C-alpha positions as MATLAB code, in Angstrom:
seq = 'MKELRKWHTATNFAERIEKINRRPAAADIALQMRSAGDNAVDLEARFTLREGERAVQAAEAFVIIYENQLRSEIRAGENRGVNLQHERVVRFWSTALPLSKADGTALWQQTLKIPADWQLKQLGVAAFVQDAQAGEVLQAVALPGCLQPATATAS';
ca = [
     258.750  138.366   93.433;
     257.320  142.038   93.279;
     258.284  144.235   95.977;
     255.760  145.482   98.695;
     256.697  148.676   99.914;
     255.397  149.368  103.318;
     255.525  145.710  104.191;
     256.566  146.779  107.911;
     253.017  148.796  108.332;
     250.616  146.519  109.416;
     247.781  147.807  107.756;
     249.125  147.715  104.360;
     250.577  144.154  104.695;
     247.185  142.797  106.020;
     245.166  144.560  103.181;
     247.951  143.277  100.440;
     247.505  139.635  102.165;
     243.644  140.134  101.701;
     243.671  141.286   97.991;
     246.025  138.659   97.095;
     243.664  135.818   99.031;
     240.590  137.134   97.213;
     242.067  136.498   93.615;
     241.284  132.707   92.184;
     244.728  130.829   91.948;
     246.206  130.828   88.553;
     248.104  127.210   89.087;
     247.364  123.862   90.875;
     250.225  122.408   93.041;
     250.094  118.836   94.221;
     252.893  118.221   96.822;
     254.331  114.978   98.551;
     257.211  114.233  101.227;
     257.587  110.844  102.120;
     260.324  109.332  104.467;
     262.787  107.198  101.874;
     264.686  105.362  104.665;
     267.408  106.750  107.233;
     267.839  110.569  106.624;
     266.448  110.714  103.340;
     262.889  112.110  102.017;
     261.067  111.412   98.720;
     259.672  114.658   97.256;
     257.200  115.035   94.292;
     255.534  118.222   93.152;
     253.309  118.517   90.103;
     252.565  122.225   88.783;
     249.420  122.651   86.389;
     248.631  126.678   85.238;
     244.823  126.804   84.822;
     243.329  126.845   81.352;
     243.387  130.805   81.613;
     246.728  131.203   82.678;
     248.588  128.960   79.845;
     249.692  132.116   78.237;
     252.151  132.935   80.656;
     255.488  132.599   78.753;
     257.926  132.217   81.812;
     256.097  130.324   84.562;
     258.349  128.689   86.987;
     258.125  126.517   89.861;
     260.481  126.209   92.786;
     260.370  123.675   95.610;
     261.619  124.385   99.081;
     262.548  122.365  102.288;
     262.189  124.248  105.655;
     262.614  123.530  109.133;
     261.054  124.966  112.474;
     262.267  125.004  115.716;
     265.684  125.961  115.167;
     267.484  127.853  118.091;
     270.632  130.335  118.133;
     272.402  131.227  121.118;
     273.786  134.458  120.683;
     277.070  134.792  122.238;
     278.318  138.918  121.202;
     276.765  141.771  120.680;
     273.452  143.663  121.858;
     271.504  140.421  122.182;
     274.329  138.533  124.003;
     272.672  135.892  125.834;
     269.608  135.444  124.298;
     268.111  132.261  122.581;
     266.498  132.884  119.646;
     263.709  130.975  118.126;
     263.344  130.494  114.266;
     260.438  128.990  112.140;
     260.291  128.267  108.660;
     264.153  128.355  107.793;
     264.888  127.322  104.322;
     267.329  124.554  104.070;
     267.005  123.625  100.642;
     265.840  125.427   97.339;
     265.183  124.009   93.844;
     266.529  125.452   90.567;
     263.731  126.891   88.471;
     261.583  124.162   87.164;
     259.913  125.981   83.872;
     256.382  125.093   83.071;
     255.939  123.506   79.894;
     254.468  126.144   77.357;
     252.511  123.406   75.409;
     250.296  122.064   78.467;
     251.191  124.334   81.427;
     252.527  121.569   83.080;
     255.761  120.599   85.142;
     256.760  117.204   87.180;
     259.730  117.569   89.804;
     260.725  114.781   91.509;
     263.650  114.151   93.801;
     265.191  112.262   96.802;
     266.843  114.379   98.981;
     269.372  113.242  101.510;
     268.719  115.000  104.800;
     272.189  116.215  106.363;
     272.736  114.954  110.067;
     272.004  118.332  112.074;
     268.423  118.747  110.082;
     265.750  117.647  112.628;
     263.596  115.375  110.765;
     260.587  115.860  112.695;
     260.346  119.445  112.245;
     260.792  119.512  108.231;
     258.306  120.903  105.919;
     258.208  121.415  102.583;
     256.651  124.222  100.249;
     255.976  124.877   96.448;
     255.055  128.021   94.511;
     254.608  128.675   90.581;
     255.558  132.277   89.426;
     255.267  134.453   86.286;
     259.017  135.067   86.176;
     258.525  138.105   84.019;
     255.688  139.720   85.722;
     257.228  138.905   89.290;
     253.749  137.680   90.257;
     252.951  134.387   92.612;
     250.350  132.417   90.865;
     250.167  129.819   93.486;
     251.706  128.527   96.533;
     251.200  125.757   99.109;
     252.987  124.340  102.156;
     253.044  120.641  103.788;
     253.634  121.086  107.343;
     256.823  118.943  109.020;
     256.011  115.483  108.696;
     257.423  112.657  107.333;
     254.550  110.234  107.196;
     252.942  109.391  104.112;
     250.985  112.679  103.483;
     249.637  114.817  100.516;
     249.005  118.482  100.026;
     246.822  119.756   97.276;
     246.315  123.507   96.250;
     243.833  124.530   93.897;
];
């Protein structure tokens, strides 16, 4: 991914996000997360480059599991005694999944065993497609934490 210089300046950051959001998506992502019994989830992600983007030679996709509402009790240093709350903490990051050069698609499926210290009700899943050579994200989608049968699609 490309670096965004001056990301800490609210105006620069907002302008960059607005510019990105005006561009049409270069890929479609269909994402599912379902309960697979005790402490496991079935994940499925389908990635498709749009017709005009199939020339991207190094398109790759990733799937991420994140957890919300984590807390850290700080016991030392300048923040001692403070409880920090964390959102969208990455708990799992898949290996890169290359999209087919022939048709610009990829399918990723996995059953993930959830460690006992993760809060099942606070898990979410996200996915993105990027042009690895140019460092550009072509599309991204997130499905908020819920382990009921649900589907998110981004186009």
